[in-house]
N, C-alpha and C positions, 0 to 999 in steps of 0.2 A: 529716380527721375529728378531732374533739376530744371524747374520751369523758370525762365527768365522773363521779368517784366521789362519791356523795352519802350514803353510810351507813358506819358503822364496820364494818370487816372485818379479818380477819387479813391481814397483808401477804403472808405466804408460805404455800404449801400443804405437804403432807407431803414433797414432793420438793425443797423449797427454791426453787420457782419462784413468781413473783408470782401472786397469786390474781386480780388485776384490774388490768392496766396502764391508765394514764390519769392524770388530774390531779384535784386536789381543792382546795378553798378553805380547808380546815382539816386538821389532822393526824388524819385519820380512820383510815387503815390502821394497824394495831397491829403494831409491830416486836417480834419475839421472836428474840433471838440464837440460841436453841437450835434454831430451825427451819432454820438455815443447814445445807445438806447437802453442797454441793460447794465445793471450793476454799476451805475455811475459812482456810487460810494466806493467801488473797487477800482476806480480809474487810477492808474499809477503813471506818473510822469517824472522823468529825471534827466539831468545832464551830469555826466561823470567824466572828469578828465584825469588822466594819469600822465605825468611828465617826468622823465627820468633819463639817466645815463648809467654808466657803469658804477658810479660811486654813491649816488643818492637819488631820491625821487620824491615827488609829492603827489597826493591824490586829493581831488576836490570834488565834492558832491553837493548838488542842490536837488532835493527830491520832494515832490508833493504826491503822497500816496493816499490822498483823500482824508482818511481818518487820522493819518500821522504824517507829519513833515519831518524830513531829516536833512540837516546840514552837516557836512563832515569835512574835516581837514586831517590829512595824514602826512607825516614826514617819515621817510625811510632812509636809514643809513646802512649801506652795504659794505663799508670798509671796516677792517679790524674786527672787533666784536660787533656783529650786526645788531641793530636795534630799531625800533619804530615807536612812534607816538601817534595815536589816533584820538581825536576828540570829536564827538558826534552829538551835538545838541538836537533834541527833538522838539517838534512843534505839534500841538494838539489840534486836530480837526481843521487843517488848512482848507480842505474841500475845494481845491482848485484856485484858491485866492493867491497862491504864489505866482500864478499867471506866467507859466513857462511858455516860451515862444512855440508857435505851431510848426516852425521849420527850424532846421539846424543851420540854415544858410545865413541868417541874419537875426538881429534882435539882441535884447538884453535879458539875461537871467540873473536875478539878484535875490538875496535873502539876508536878513540880519536879526540878531537877538542881543541879549545882554552880554556885552563884552566881545562881540564878534560880528563880522560881516564878510560876505562873499559876493563877488560880482563877475559875470562873464559877459564881455562885450564882443559881439560878432558882427563884422561888416568890413567892406573894403579889402577882402582877401586875407584878413588877419583875425585872430582871436586873442583878446587880451583877458587874462585871468588874474584877478586880484583878490586877496583875502587877508584878513587880520583876525587874530584872536588873542585876548589877554590870557596870561597865565597858562600858556599852552604846554610848556615843559618846565618843571621845577620853578614855577612862578614866573617864567620868562615868556614874553609875547612872541608870536610869530607873525611875520609880514611877508606876503608873497606877491610878486609882480612879474608875470611871465607872459610873453607874446609868442603865439604859435603862428607860423607862416609856411609858405611853400606847400600848401595843401595839395595832395595828389589829385590827379584827374579823376580817378575812380575810387570807390569805397565799397564797403559791404552794407547792403540794405536788405532787410528780411521782413516779410509779412507772413506771420505764422498764426494760424487759427488754433483755438482750443476746442475740445469736444464738448462745447457748451455754447448755445446761441449767444451772440453779442459779445463774446470774449475773444480777444486777439492780442497779439504782440507785434508792435511796429518798432523797428530798431535800425539804427545806423551806427557802424563803427568806422571811424576814419583813422587810419594808421599813418605813420611816417611823416607827421608834421614836424617841422624843425622848431626847436624851442630856444628862446633867448630871454634872460631875465635873472632875477635874484630871489633868494629866500633868506630872510634875516631871522635867525632864531637866537634871541638874546643878543649877545655881543658878537656872534659869529655870522658871517655872510657866506652863503653858498651861491655860486654862479652857474647858470645854464648857458652853454655855448652851442650855437646851432650846428657846429661841426660834429658834436658828440652827444647832443641831447635831443630827444624826440618826444612828441606828444601823441596821445590817442584819445579820441572822443568816443564815449559810449552814450548815445542819445536814444532814450527809450520812451515810448508812449504806448499805453495799452490797458485793457481790462483783463486782469489775470484771475485765474481760479485760485482757490484758497491755499492749497498745499502744493509746493513745487520744489524740486531739486534740480539745479542746473550746474553745468560744467562750462568754464570759459577759460580760454588761453589767448594771449596776445603778446606780440613782440614787434619792435621796430628798430631799425638800425641800418648799418651799411654792410654790404657783402661785396668785396672787391670794388669798392668805391661807388656802388649803385644802391639807391634806397631800396630796402627790402623789409618786408614785414608779413605778418599773417594774423588772421583771426580764426579761431577754432572754438566750437561750442556745440552743446547738445543737452538734452535732458528734459525739455518741457515742450508742451504743445504738440500739434500734429505737423510733423516735418516731412510728410510725404511729397509735398510740392518742391521743397528745397531745404537744404541745410544752410547754416551760416558759415561754413568753412571756406576760406578764401586766402590765396596768396596775393601779395602786392610786390611788384617788381618794376622799378622805374616809373612809378605812378599809375601803372595799369593793373587791373585785377585779373586773377586766374582762378577759376572756380574749382573747388574740390568737392568730393562727395562726402562720405562719412569718415569721421576721425574718432578713434577710441582713446580715452584717457586711461592709462594703466598706472593707478596709484598703488604704491607698495602697501602691504598690510603687515601688522605686527600685533600678535595677541588678539586677533579678531577685529582690529580697528585700523583705520588709515594711518600710515606712518608718513606724514606729509614732508618731513625733512630728510627722508631717504630718497635716492634717485628714482625718478619716474621715467616712463617711456610713453611714446605716442605712436600709433599706427593708423593707417588709412585703408579703407576697403579697396581703393584703386591703386595702392602702392606709391602714391605721389607725396606722402608726408610721413617720414620716418624720423623721429627725433628722440634723443635722450635729453633729460632735463635734470640739472644739478641744482637743487634748492640752496638758497642762501638765507632766506628769512621768511617766516610765516606771519602774515598779518591776520591773526586769528581773533575772533570774537564770538561770543554766544550770549544771546538774550532770549530768555525763555520765561514768559509770563502766561503760560498755558494757551490762551487763545492766540497770542502773538509770539512767534518764535523766529529767530534768525541765527543760524549757526553757520558762520563764514570762516573759510580757510583760504585766504588769498596768498599764494606762495610765490615769492620772487626768486628768480634764479637764472641760470644760463642754459640756453638751448644749443644742441649740436646735432647735426644730422644732415639729411638730404630732403630737398623739396623739388618737385618737378613742375615746370610751367606748362601751360596749355600746348605749346609747340614741342614739348619733349625735352627742353633744355633743363639740365640738372643744376641746381643751385646748392653748393656745399656750404653749410652753415656751421660756424664754430663759435661757441661762447657768446651767443647773441642774448643780451639781457632782456628779460621779459617776465611774464607771470602766468600762472595757471591756478585755477580756483575750483573749489566745490562749495556750493552754497545751498543750504536747505532753509526754505522760508515757509512759515505759516502766516500769511498776511492778507 
């Protein structure tokens, strides 16, 4: 079953539960932080942007997870011998004081600490992302100034309940935004050009249960000159009302059902840098994935654990739109990840 939300509604009822689990093509459910009733100390809010092309990319995060805040900057180089640098300063007990916007459509998301600052300005049809950090790589600073524009008409919006009262996940993924700007890393400048660089937003708000493992994949680019992308994911919450799997073609969304991540195994463990495959229960998403780089990190302090493997690489295969049109995909740059969190 894939239940579509087609009208503007309050996200939460008086008891802090979702009024209508399901998916939407626009940000129709209205998020009101004051409606959170249970587990306020477990409220998690974040804005995550990934911007990239075939040669390099950047990832920026501002998150307020109540008892822990996280600000993160990543630079990823896909050419030659691939490498990445991620710096993620943490903040103790922000408890909502980061004041992330209640909507993804407009507002300012900002955070700063010793030697760094991040800011996302949204309005007027554009998203300007700026960031600075001292000593980011080999003592050299990084400065990022990127503008995302040409936001598609439709996106992926999901309202997922957990099997616990007052717990929910509200999320929007916007693919295929065009990116223009620069990244200055030390003496070198990298340029994003809108003909070849794309951005995706992962906008999340919710009260989560303690232990979760999720899978997420995303890509944006051009197929035969048309903007094409996808969002795939699974692993947490009660998804009987809808999955978050969706294709994007020419600015419009095409809903998929279930997608399975086939991660290769070696000696009883995931072998993330070997080729993956993806299959769907409706036969509309069949992809091979050739990894290039794994942005891996693991923090385990017993009560809090985050084991992340975000793998960047190239997708090739076939996707089928709602009307049966087959889209042949070849070497589309994107990422797929498996994350286990105790938070």
